[in-house]
Every structure is written in C-alpha cells, then in structure tokens.
Residue, then its C-alpha position, 0 to 999 in steps of 0.5 A: m499499500n505504501n508503495v502505491i501511494s509513493l508511486h502516485i506522489v511521484r506521478f503527481i510531482v513529475l507531471i506537474l514539473v513536466q508540464a511546468i517546465v517543458l510543455n507549457n513552452i510548447n505552443f504550435l500555430g497558437y492553438i496547440n498546447p499539450y496538457l499532459y498532467i491530466l493523465f494523473i486524474l485519468l489514471y487514478p485508481a477508481k476505487n479510492n475516496r472521492m472527496l479525497f481524489i477531488f481535493i487532489s485534483f484541485l491541488l494538481g490544477l492549482g500546481v499548474d496554475l502556480f507555475s502557469d500564472s493562469g489565476g485558477v482555470h486549470a484547478a477549475a477544470c481539474v476539479t470538474i473533470a474529477y467530479m464528472r469522472p465516475v459517470v464517464l468511467k461507467f459510460a466507457f467501461g460499463t460493468s467493469y466500473d460497476y464492480q470496481t474491477i477496472k485496471f486501465s492497463l488491462t482495458e480495451f484500446g476502444q474503451r480507454l480512447t473514449y474515456f480519455s477523449i470525454l475527459i480531455i475535451v471537457h477539460h479543455i472546453i472549461l479551460f479555454s472558456l475560463e481563460i478566454f472568457n468571452s462568448t463572442k470568441i466561442l469559435l477560438i474556444l472550440k478551435k483551441s479545445l479541439f486542436s490541444g485536445v487531440f494533441t493531449l489525447l495522442l500524448c496521453l495515449l502514447i504515454t500509457v502505451l509506453f509505460s504500461r505493464k503487461n500483467k496479462 
C-alpha cells in the first residue's frame, strides 16, 4: 500500500514539473498546447475516496496554475473532470466500473480512447472558456479545445502505451 501511495506522489510531482517546465513552453500555431498533467486524473484508481480525489485534483490544477500564472483555470477544469469522472467511467467501461474492477492497463483500447477523449475534451473546453472568458470568441475556444485536445489525447495514449505494465 505504501508503495502505491509513493507511486502516486511521484507521478503527481513529475507531471506538474513536466507540464510547467517543458509543455507550457510548447505552442504550435497558437492553438496547440499539450496538457499532459491531466493524465494523473485519468489514471487515478477508481476505488479510492472520492472527496480526497477531488481535493488532490484541485491541488494538481492549482500547482499548474502557480507555475503558469493562470489564475485558477486549471484548478477549476481539474475539479470538474474529477467530479464527473465516475459517470464517464461507467459510460466507457460499463460493468467493469460497476464492480470496481477496472485496471487501465488491461482495458481495451477503444474503451480507453472513449474515456480519455471525453474527459480531455471537457477539461479543455472548460479551461479555454475560463481562460478566454468571452462568448463572442466561441469559435476560438472550440478551435483551441479541439486542437489541443487531440494533441493531448495522442500524448496521453502514447505515454500510457509506453509505460504500461503487461500483467496479462
């Protein structure tokens, strides 16, 4: 149990640092900026304390906000996807989620793609809506959400495939 907690702490810190030091400096064509730090929320175990998870998600977003000087938009987006995560898990994984038996390394690629896609797009729409905060710029919000979302999705899938343990 202690080893699992240590793994989550290291993953939390590493993802914030990678986001702050490397990924926040990437900005292709003004629309594409990867947000790999949400991988922590996506891969967090399904059967843990929900309130603790939402609080940890807030701290994750706040950590990225502190490095990005973005005024809390990352924290708001992280708390939102952490809150809606059980619904998306049930939608993407069905009965596996009902019995709390999800192991992301053992799931089918299509289910993982659905789960990642929904949460990443919701995160990005909330993030860019709060960042831009202008209803007349809805096309810009959608464009940034789509392009950054696709790039983040590809990066998250690549990382999970590269670092997954084969326990079959």
